[in-house]
MARVEX-666087 format. One record per residue (C-alpha): x, y, z. Coordinates in nm, 4 decimals. Example, Ala and Ser with C-alpha at 12.3 -4.5 7.8 and 13.67 -1.06 7.14 Angstrom:
<sites>
[site [1.2300; -0.4500; 0.7800]],
[site [1.3670; -0.1060; 0.7140]],
</sites>
This chain:
<sites>
[site [2.8129; 15.3663; -10.5413]],
[site [3.1320; 15.2865; -10.4227]],
[site [3.2033; 15.1109; -10.1044]],
[site [3.3825; 15.3235; -9.8757]],
[site [3.6707; 15.1540; -9.7763]],
[site [3.7032; 15.0429; -9.3932]],
[site [3.2960; 15.1154; -9.2606]],
[site [3.1099; 14.9879; -9.5596]],
[site [2.9088; 15.2608; -9.6251]],
[site [2.8806; 15.3296; -10.0007]],
[site [2.9783; 15.6725; -10.1274]],
[site [2.7378; 15.8390; -10.4464]],
[site [2.9775; 15.9196; -10.7165]],
[site [2.8480; 16.1091; -11.0125]],
[site [3.0039; 16.1391; -11.3404]],
[site [3.2771; 16.4117; -11.3706]],
[site [3.2662; 16.6049; -11.6999]],
[site [3.2897; 16.4849; -12.0541]],
[site [3.5749; 16.2624; -12.1433]],
[site [3.6361; 16.4333; -12.4382]],
[site [3.8463; 16.6797; -12.1757]],
[site [3.9900; 16.4689; -11.9945]],
[site [4.3380; 16.3716; -12.2297]],
[site [4.4085; 16.7222; -12.1608]],
[site [4.4283; 16.7173; -11.7694]],
[site [4.7435; 16.6222; -11.6109]],
[site [4.7478; 16.5878; -11.2396]],
[site [4.9134; 16.9469; -11.2161]],
[site [4.5787; 17.0758; -11.4386]],
[site [4.3692; 17.0045; -11.0862]],
[site [4.3903; 17.0796; -10.7772]],
[site [4.4272; 16.8195; -10.5325]],
[site [4.2710; 16.8087; -10.1597]],
[site [4.5195; 16.8907; -9.8856]],
[site [4.4454; 16.6181; -9.7705]],
[site [4.4737; 16.3577; -10.0040]],
[site [4.8034; 16.5519; -10.1123]],
[site [4.8858; 16.4535; -9.7784]],
[site [5.0141; 16.1036; -9.8841]],
[site [5.3479; 15.9839; -10.0799]],
[site [5.2864; 15.9649; -10.4613]],
[site [5.4148; 15.6590; -10.5974]],
[site [5.7796; 15.6488; -10.6618]],
[site [5.9025; 15.6662; -11.0781]],
[site [5.9202; 15.2552; -11.0798]],
[site [5.5594; 15.1804; -10.9062]],
[site [5.4359; 15.4229; -11.1752]],
[site [5.5754; 15.3544; -11.5250]],
[site [5.4361; 14.9951; -11.3421]],
[site [5.0682; 15.1234; -11.2642]],
[site [5.0702; 15.3367; -11.6387]],
[site [5.1813; 14.9597; -11.8064]],
[site [4.9327; 14.8197; -11.6459]],
[site [4.6752; 15.1186; -11.7198]],
[site [4.7220; 15.0936; -12.1140]],
[site [4.7148; 14.6885; -12.0519]],
[site [4.3701; 14.6671; -11.9104]],
[site [4.2389; 15.0776; -11.8903]],
[site [4.2051; 15.2085; -11.5923]],
[site [4.0042; 14.9951; -11.3500]],
[site [3.8990; 15.2710; -11.0857]],
[site [3.7496; 15.5770; -11.1692]],
[site [3.9552; 15.9510; -10.9869]],
[site [3.7564; 16.0413; -10.7405]],
[site [3.6600; 16.4663; -10.6741]],
[site [3.4864; 16.6481; -10.4968]],
[site [3.2060; 16.9291; -10.6285]],
[site [3.4996; 17.1701; -10.7305]],
[site [3.6925; 16.8892; -10.8829]],
[site [3.9582; 16.8698; -10.6891]],
[site [4.1289; 16.5090; -10.6422]],
[site [3.9953; 16.3265; -10.3622]],
[site [4.1389; 15.9716; -10.4931]],
[site [4.3531; 15.9101; -10.7757]],
[site [4.7137; 16.1348; -10.8191]],
[site [4.9025; 15.8170; -10.9236]],
[site [4.6287; 15.6893; -11.1028]],
[site [4.5790; 15.9843; -11.2996]],
[site [4.9353; 16.0742; -11.3215]],
[site [4.9885; 15.6741; -11.4784]],
[site [4.7127; 15.7698; -11.7321]],
[site [4.9343; 16.0832; -11.8366]],
[site [5.2227; 15.8607; -11.9529]],
[site [4.9796; 15.5660; -12.0497]],
[site [4.8142; 15.7964; -12.3157]],
[site [4.5317; 15.6628; -12.1793]],
[site [4.1731; 15.8777; -12.1157]],
[site [4.1690; 15.8672; -11.7372]],
[site [3.7991; 15.9002; -11.6050]],
[site [3.6066; 16.0799; -11.2917]],
[site [3.3579; 16.1076; -11.0700]],
[site [3.2176; 16.2889; -10.7979]],
[site [3.2030; 16.1996; -10.4198]],
[site [2.8491; 16.2825; -10.3534]],
[site [2.6873; 16.3603; -10.0407]],
[site [2.9702; 16.2728; -9.8311]],
[site [3.2423; 16.4627; -9.5852]],
[site [3.5551; 16.4428; -9.8315]],
[site [3.7924; 16.3836; -9.5368]],
[site [3.6655; 16.0788; -9.4353]],
[site [3.6781; 15.9309; -9.8006]],
[site [4.0358; 16.0088; -9.8471]],
[site [4.1806; 15.9014; -9.4820]],
[site [3.9568; 15.5554; -9.4895]],
[site [3.9865; 15.4734; -9.9095]],
[site [4.3796; 15.4986; -9.8773]],
[site [4.3879; 15.2807; -9.5846]],
[site [4.2725; 15.0040; -9.7851]],
[site [4.5052; 15.0946; -10.1606]],
[site [4.8263; 15.2367; -9.9526]],
[site [5.0747; 14.9847; -9.7676]],
[site [5.2239; 15.2551; -9.5307]],
[site [5.2486; 15.1354; -9.1249]],
[site [5.0620; 15.2943; -8.8381]],
[site [5.3086; 15.5517; -8.7926]],
[site [5.3425; 15.6763; -9.1376]],
[site [4.9321; 15.7058; -9.1088]],
[site [4.9448; 15.8316; -8.7780]],
[site [5.1337; 16.0823; -8.9250]],
[site [4.9014; 16.1638; -9.2196]],
[site [4.5509; 16.1866; -8.9486]],
[site [4.7668; 16.4307; -8.7395]],
[site [4.8053; 16.6839; -9.0587]],
[site [4.4564; 16.6016; -9.1774]],
[site [4.3549; 16.7200; -8.7993]],
[site [4.5387; 17.0909; -8.8907]],
[site [4.3812; 17.1048; -9.2045]],
[site [3.9934; 17.0656; -9.1477]],
[site [3.8858; 16.9918; -8.7851]],
[site [3.7480; 16.6691; -8.6909]],
[site [3.7583; 16.4983; -8.3667]],
[site [4.1154; 16.2800; -8.2540]],
[site [3.8847; 15.9400; -8.2635]],
[site [3.6067; 15.9517; -8.6003]],
[site [3.9939; 16.0404; -8.7231]],
[site [4.1905; 15.7631; -8.6107]],
[site [3.8691; 15.5261; -8.6594]],
[site [3.8739; 15.6321; -9.0315]],
[site [4.2624; 15.5533; -9.1202]],
[site [4.2701; 15.2589; -8.9167]],
[site [4.4730; 15.3796; -8.6481]],
[site [4.4551; 15.3350; -8.2753]],
[site [4.4140; 15.7144; -8.1536]],
[site [4.6811; 15.7405; -7.9088]],
[site [4.9158; 15.6237; -8.2061]],
[site [4.7323; 15.9448; -8.3615]],
[site [4.8317; 16.1694; -8.0070]],
[site [5.2191; 16.0582; -8.0687]],
[site [5.1915; 16.1830; -8.4185]],
[site [5.0403; 16.5432; -8.2959]],
[site [5.3521; 16.5952; -8.1115]],
[site [5.5104; 16.4936; -8.3266]],
[site [5.3963; 16.7903; -8.5426]],
[site [5.3341; 17.0196; -8.2699]],
[site [5.7531; 16.9842; -8.1704]],
[site [5.9597; 16.8038; -8.4916]],
[site [5.7400; 16.9855; -8.7386]],
[site [5.9858; 16.9341; -9.0408]],
[site [6.0101; 16.5757; -8.9151]],
[site [5.6626; 16.4856; -9.0398]],
[site [5.6783; 16.4760; -9.4021]],
[site [6.0036; 16.2593; -9.3878]],
[site [5.7876; 16.0341; -9.1758]],
[site [5.5141; 15.9949; -9.3976]],
[site [5.7574; 15.9174; -9.7154]],
[site [5.8849; 15.6592; -9.4783]],
[site [6.2759; 15.8197; -9.4880]],
[site [6.2154; 15.8804; -9.0554]],
[site [6.1751; 15.6496; -8.8069]],
[site [5.8757; 15.7603; -8.6455]],
[site [5.9925; 15.5532; -8.3051]],
[site [6.3528; 15.7664; -8.3256]],
[site [6.1406; 16.0577; -8.4568]],
[site [5.9022; 16.0897; -8.0909]],
[site [6.1586; 16.1263; -7.9217]],
[site [6.3405; 16.4192; -8.0334]],
[site [5.9762; 16.5695; -8.0333]],
[site [5.9608; 16.4964; -7.6690]],
[site [6.3132; 16.5751; -7.5827]],
[site [6.2440; 16.8885; -7.7545]],
[site [5.9283; 16.9381; -7.5086]],
[site [6.0850; 16.8803; -7.2281]],
[site [6.3297; 17.1692; -7.2913]],
[site [6.0997; 17.3905; -7.3999]],
[site [5.8629; 17.3333; -7.0849]],
[site [5.8534; 17.6345; -6.8479]],
[site [5.9861; 17.6286; -6.4882]],
[site [5.6736; 17.7445; -6.3596]],
[site [5.5065; 17.4301; -6.4819]],
[site [5.7626; 17.1794; -6.3615]],
[site [5.8201; 17.3253; -6.0277]],
[site [5.5484; 17.5165; -5.8058]],
[site [5.4938; 17.4471; -5.4364]],
[site [5.5499; 17.0342; -5.3753]],
[site [5.5813; 16.9181; -4.9605]],
[site [5.7948; 16.5644; -4.9794]],
[site [5.6482; 16.3289; -4.7309]],
[site [5.9035; 16.4349; -4.4322]],
[site [5.8852; 16.7856; -4.5115]],
[site [5.4763; 16.7832; -4.4654]],
[site [5.5415; 16.5357; -4.1162]],
[site [5.7000; 16.8369; -4.0194]],
[site [5.4149; 17.0989; -4.0441]],
[site [5.1577; 17.1701; -3.7127]],
[site [4.8219; 17.1164; -3.8637]],
[site [4.7229; 17.4241; -3.8425]],
[site [5.0496; 17.5413; -4.1121]],
[site [4.8976; 17.1748; -4.3168]],
[site [4.5631; 17.3148; -4.3355]],
[site [4.6667; 17.6524; -4.4017]],
[site [4.8991; 17.5676; -4.7346]],
[site [4.5438; 17.3137; -4.8505]],
[site [4.3844; 17.6841; -4.7866]],
[site [4.6010; 17.9106; -4.9755]],
[site [4.4534; 17.9920; -5.3140]],
[site [4.7093; 17.8108; -5.5472]],
[site [4.9815; 17.9585; -5.7814]],
[site [4.9664; 17.9983; -6.1584]],
[site [4.6637; 17.7851; -6.3982]],
[site [4.8067; 17.4158; -6.4083]],
[site [4.6568; 17.1911; -6.6729]],
[site [4.6426; 16.8536; -6.7453]],
[site [4.9040; 16.6621; -6.9084]],
[site [4.7455; 16.5517; -7.2828]],
[site [4.8732; 16.2032; -7.3126]],
[site [5.0841; 16.1704; -7.6445]],
[site [5.1627; 15.8059; -7.5630]],
[site [4.9929; 15.4168; -7.6228]],
[site [5.0773; 15.3550; -7.2579]],
[site [4.7713; 15.4762; -7.1174]],
[site [4.5185; 15.4683; -7.3786]],
[site [4.2112; 15.4188; -7.2061]],
[site [4.2430; 15.8202; -7.0139]],
[site [4.3757; 16.0891; -7.3382]],
[site [4.4645; 16.2960; -7.0431]],
[site [4.6691; 16.2029; -6.6643]],
[site [4.7409; 16.4698; -6.3417]],
[site [4.9781; 16.4050; -6.0772]],
[site [4.8713; 16.6380; -5.7915]],
[site [5.0687; 16.3636; -5.5766]],
[site [5.3780; 16.2589; -5.7530]],
[site [5.5963; 15.9384; -5.6675]],
[site [5.5544; 15.6047; -5.4823]],
[site [5.7688; 15.3826; -5.2500]],
[site [5.6187; 14.9692; -5.4058]],
[site [5.9126; 14.9291; -5.6768]],
[site [5.7997; 14.6956; -5.9283]],
[site [6.0420; 14.6259; -6.1236]],
[site [5.8295; 14.6750; -6.4444]],
[site [5.7348; 15.0515; -6.3442]],
[site [5.7197; 15.3175; -6.6044]],
[site [5.6927; 15.6255; -6.3756]],
[site [6.0301; 15.5737; -6.1662]],
[site [6.2725; 15.6137; -6.5643]],
[site [6.0343; 15.9070; -6.6421]],
[site [5.9984; 16.0399; -6.2543]],
[site [6.4226; 16.1498; -6.3558]],
[site [6.3346; 16.3198; -6.6589]],
[site [6.0105; 16.4713; -6.5742]],
[site [6.1587; 16.6443; -6.2225]],
[site [6.4877; 16.7131; -6.3298]],
[site [6.4405; 16.9748; -6.1251]],
[site [6.4309; 16.7735; -5.7871]],
[site [6.8055; 16.6569; -5.6181]],
[site [6.7627; 16.2375; -5.7845]],
[site [6.7098; 16.0969; -5.4923]],
[site [6.3621; 16.2889; -5.4407]],
[site [6.2157; 16.2687; -5.8265]],
[site [5.9878; 15.9425; -5.7176]],
[site [5.9496; 15.9699; -5.3722]],
[site [5.6002; 16.1256; -5.2741]],
[site [5.5661; 16.4292; -5.3001]],
[site [5.1993; 16.6280; -5.2534]],
[site [5.1792; 16.9880; -5.5586]],
[site [4.8605; 17.1688; -5.4334]],
[site [4.8688; 17.4185; -5.7294]],
[site [4.8013; 17.1130; -5.9322]],
[site [4.4410; 17.1045; -5.7549]],
[site [4.3536; 17.3375; -5.9936]],
[site [4.3583; 17.2375; -6.3322]],
[site [4.0376; 17.0401; -6.3850]],
[site [3.9253; 17.4099; -6.3691]],
[site [4.2681; 17.5345; -6.5990]],
[site [4.1417; 17.2522; -6.8616]],
[site [4.0281; 17.3488; -7.1852]],
[site [3.7490; 17.0092; -7.2483]],
[site [3.8743; 16.8418; -7.5571]],
[site [3.6148; 16.9080; -7.8963]],
[site [3.6270; 16.5071; -7.9034]],
[site [3.2311; 16.4044; -7.6828]],
[site [3.3519; 16.0286; -7.7614]],
[site [3.3735; 15.7273; -7.5033]],
[site [3.6340; 15.7656; -7.2448]],
[site [3.7600; 16.1019; -7.4617]],
[site [3.7474; 16.3271; -7.0832]],
[site [3.8920; 16.0221; -6.8552]],
[site [4.1944; 16.1867; -6.6623]],
[site [4.4619; 15.9144; -6.5023]],
[site [4.4800; 16.0258; -6.0855]],
[site [4.8231; 16.0099; -6.0081]],
[site [4.9858; 15.8081; -6.3531]],
[site [5.2759; 15.9106; -6.1847]],
[site [5.1998; 15.7561; -5.8011]],
[site [4.9564; 15.5440; -5.6222]],
[site [4.7475; 15.7738; -5.3883]],
[site [4.6401; 15.5274; -5.1820]],
[site [4.9403; 15.4094; -5.0533]],
[site [4.9797; 15.2987; -4.7487]],
[site [5.2524; 15.6276; -4.6939]],
[site [5.0285; 15.8656; -4.8784]],
[site [4.8243; 16.1444; -4.5770]],
[site [4.4578; 16.1251; -4.5630]],
[site [4.4671; 16.5268; -4.6358]],
[site [4.6531; 16.4515; -4.9727]],
[site [4.3727; 16.2472; -5.0728]],
[site [4.0880; 16.4430; -4.9292]],
[site [4.2304; 16.7541; -5.1098]],
[site [4.2536; 16.5403; -5.4649]],
[site [3.8859; 16.4634; -5.4157]],
[site [3.8158; 16.7787; -5.3332]],
[site [3.8706; 16.9010; -5.6713]],
[site [3.7128; 16.6254; -5.8050]],
[site [3.3635; 16.6852; -5.6700]],
[site [3.4331; 17.0613; -5.8020]],
[site [3.4810; 16.9398; -6.2153]],
[site [3.1940; 16.7251; -6.2542]],
[site [3.2816; 16.7838; -6.6351]],
[site [3.5992; 16.5439; -6.6212]],
[site [3.5988; 16.1669; -6.5461]],
[site [3.8886; 16.1024; -6.3079]],
[site [4.0149; 15.7303; -6.2764]],
[site [4.1822; 15.6109; -6.0067]],
[site [4.4391; 15.2701; -5.9617]],
[site [4.6185; 15.1426; -5.6698]],
[site [4.8104; 14.8651; -5.5424]],
[site [4.6572; 14.9166; -5.1973]],
[site [4.2831; 14.8449; -5.2526]],
[site [4.2146; 14.8342; -4.8685]],
[site [4.2054; 15.2331; -4.7913]],
[site [3.9431; 15.2436; -5.1628]],
[site [3.6647; 15.1446; -4.8656]],
[site [3.7485; 15.3981; -4.6042]],
[site [3.6801; 15.7192; -4.8696]],
[site [3.3279; 15.9173; -5.0070]],
[site [3.3848; 15.8513; -5.3666]],
[site [3.2731; 16.1530; -5.6122]],
[site [3.0069; 16.0852; -5.9183]],
[site [3.2788; 16.0755; -6.1417]],
[site [3.5163; 15.8735; -6.0270]],
[site [3.6033; 15.5459; -6.1329]],
[site [3.8151; 15.3405; -5.9260]],
[site [4.0632; 15.0912; -5.9536]],
[site [4.2992; 14.8841; -5.8331]],
[site [4.6006; 14.6069; -6.0280]],
[site [4.6050; 14.2703; -6.0223]],
[site [4.9369; 14.1236; -6.1640]],
[site [4.9170; 13.7940; -6.0403]],
[site [4.7827; 13.5653; -5.8357]],
[site [4.8865; 13.7044; -5.4910]],
[site [4.6594; 14.0078; -5.5347]],
[site [4.3273; 13.8223; -5.6080]],
[site [4.2436; 13.7592; -5.2622]],
[site [4.2744; 14.1107; -5.1108]],
[site [4.1119; 14.3331; -5.3773]],
[site [3.8273; 14.0946; -5.3696]],
[site [3.8127; 14.1354; -5.0294]],
[site [3.8352; 14.5512; -5.0559]],
[site [3.6051; 14.5746; -5.3899]],
[site [3.2532; 14.3988; -5.2432]],
[site [3.3639; 14.7174; -5.0056]],
[site [3.3338; 14.9717; -5.2250]],
[site [3.0561; 15.2122; -5.3775]],
[site [3.1636; 15.4042; -5.6428]],
[site [3.0107; 15.4638; -6.0392]],
[site [3.2732; 15.2366; -6.2128]],
[site [3.4470; 14.9558; -6.0196]],
[site [3.7517; 14.8736; -6.2524]],
[site [4.0136; 14.6263; -6.2029]],
[site [4.3720; 14.6693; -6.4355]],
[site [4.5651; 14.3172; -6.5044]],
[site [4.8100; 14.4893; -6.6408]],
[site [5.1021; 14.4057; -6.6531]],
[site [4.9028; 14.0067; -6.6821]],
[site [5.1918; 13.8576; -6.5337]],
[site [5.0882; 13.4772; -6.4744]],
[site [4.7165; 13.3376; -6.5126]],
[site [4.4308; 13.4911; -6.2719]],
[site [4.1684; 13.3075; -6.1237]],
[site [3.9364; 13.5282; -5.9006]],
[site [3.5983; 13.3625; -5.7253]],
[site [3.3765; 13.6190; -5.8923]],
[site [3.4004; 13.9089; -6.0887]],
[site [3.0706; 14.0313; -6.0444]],
[site [3.2229; 14.3415; -5.7738]],
[site [3.3886; 14.4948; -6.1002]],
[site [3.2055; 14.6846; -6.4539]],
[site [3.5416; 14.7232; -6.6072]],
[site [3.8303; 14.4653; -6.6663]],
[site [4.1538; 14.6432; -6.8108]],
[site [4.4283; 14.3770; -6.9625]],
[site [4.7816; 14.4195; -7.1226]],
[site [5.1450; 14.3649; -7.1489]],
[site [5.5084; 14.4750; -6.9780]],
[site [5.6517; 14.7422; -7.0603]],
[site [6.0273; 14.6795; -7.1382]],
[site [6.2802; 14.9188; -6.9615]],
[site [6.6101; 14.8536; -6.7859]],
[site [6.4991; 14.6827; -6.6003]],
[site [6.2596; 14.3926; -6.7259]],
[site [6.1792; 14.2903; -7.1084]],
[site [5.8811; 14.3136; -7.2996]],
[site [5.6860; 14.1062; -7.1663]],
[site [5.3021; 14.0247; -7.3996]],
[site [5.0822; 13.7543; -7.2116]],
[site [5.0272; 13.4497; -7.3584]],
[site [4.6954; 13.4663; -7.5594]],
[site [4.5021; 13.1995; -7.3457]],
[site [4.5684; 13.3782; -7.0432]],
[site [4.3898; 13.6608; -7.1714]],
[site [4.0943; 13.5074; -7.3257]],
[site [4.0630; 13.2744; -7.0294]],
[site [4.0047; 13.6534; -6.8018]],
[site [3.7712; 13.7774; -7.0854]],
[site [3.5479; 13.4907; -7.0471]],
[site [3.5261; 13.5318; -6.6424]],
[site [3.5011; 13.9153; -6.7111]],
[site [3.1658; 13.8117; -6.9840]],
[site [3.0643; 13.5759; -6.7200]],
[site [3.0299; 13.8480; -6.4636]],
[site [2.8626; 14.0754; -6.6881]],
[site [3.2275; 14.3409; -6.7161]],
[site [3.3152; 14.5314; -7.0089]],
[site [3.7042; 14.4909; -7.1587]],
[site [3.9092; 14.6526; -7.2778]],
[site [4.3176; 14.4732; -7.3761]],
[site [4.5420; 14.7594; -7.4634]],
[site [4.7991; 14.7188; -7.8126]],
[site [4.7734; 14.3032; -7.8374]],
[site [4.6386; 14.1318; -8.0509]],
[site [4.5387; 14.3585; -8.2972]],
[site [4.1250; 14.2568; -8.2949]],
[site [4.0664; 14.3264; -7.9667]],
[site [3.8037; 14.4383; -7.7661]],
[site [3.8162; 14.8309; -7.6531]],
[site [3.4865; 14.9020; -7.4409]],
[site [3.4080; 15.1443; -7.1549]],
[site [3.2160; 15.0927; -6.8825]],
[site [2.8719; 15.3051; -6.7938]],
[site [2.8575; 15.4271; -6.4633]],
[site [2.6341; 15.3086; -6.2073]],
[site [2.3346; 15.5496; -6.0985]],
[site [2.3178; 15.6531; -5.7733]],
[site [2.1332; 15.3782; -5.5534]],
[site [2.1893; 15.1195; -5.8182]],
[site [2.2517; 14.6901; -5.6725]],
[site [2.6222; 14.6970; -5.6169]],
[site [2.5746; 14.3090; -5.7199]],
[site [2.7481; 14.3440; -6.0678]],
[site [2.7665; 14.5213; -6.3485]],
[site [2.4650; 14.6960; -6.5093]],
</sites>
């Protein structure tokens, strides 16, 4: 029995054909499993060093094959055995998924960056269907990084192999893929009916009602996230875009200059209503992945839907679309939580507010004491200073993260004592915690939605 690296579950191996056949087998004489072939071979100097070690000490680990004889692990060892003129040993994987074994084995033995591993995972999923979450876990890389790698595979496939080989930088390649994606986007997806806040106000109540009642044009869909920035929701949806808060660390403002390039420069981050996007929940296919968070949709990732300037009619239209799509889970986030208690929340809504400094704490506590929703959550991202709450019992979930660099602010990772103290407050209140990106070992929990009529005194 050989332990499967990364998960502790042993993989059963059976002895293969007689060793007397082994000397005649070169690396080319056996087929290689296509997922195993994704991992790069050792350069000549390292292969020669491996051959010298095998010549001196023998082959420590057998070459692992599947039931058909395809190599799952050990291409380099087999080639080194040929150089060293040492008989290789073969063992057959029995009773386990070969792709799972290939991914987990190579995580332990390869000196590869997370970008390289994510690229391999993306290519492996194209060869053999497996959920993104499962494949990412087997390879030991964050799921959002795999999503980024799949964006490269979709829009810059010729650069996938150089990334795996270490000849191309993952970040620069991702930027190339995103630019190609932007250029390939059809005009109908970027445009469609839209109403600036000032233009909407000029319509009569009857005209506004007619706009809201009109059948959506086109078949809008959610945006699949290909960024680690919003890793707790793999989908985003922007029936309303634009914001007036003016936060210096805002990631959406520079993004809007690119995404809404069809609008005049001064209108790209102004509040805009996109009624045709209300149909996106019905037109987006459900993901194969059924794990926690797989159907999470971040609503208005490019806006604050509950800003003081947003008409209630826009909010009602969005919530109506949410109620009509119980197959999805919709996450709302605002810096103006006072309006949240005024809404009638659907059963598939998670309701949250952003608290980045102590000055926002009291407002959040007062507002959420009056909110009834399946999940009430708190986003402390970026965590810009230590936070102290009188209680976190009115929340079910706490998300913690740092500040992403942009043209106005540098990257900022909150000191661990701040994070540790906030996690402690959350634990005492019974909250689940999701910590983003840093450090490498971090809680990434999802809350359980409340049943209708459940106690509102704390997390369940």
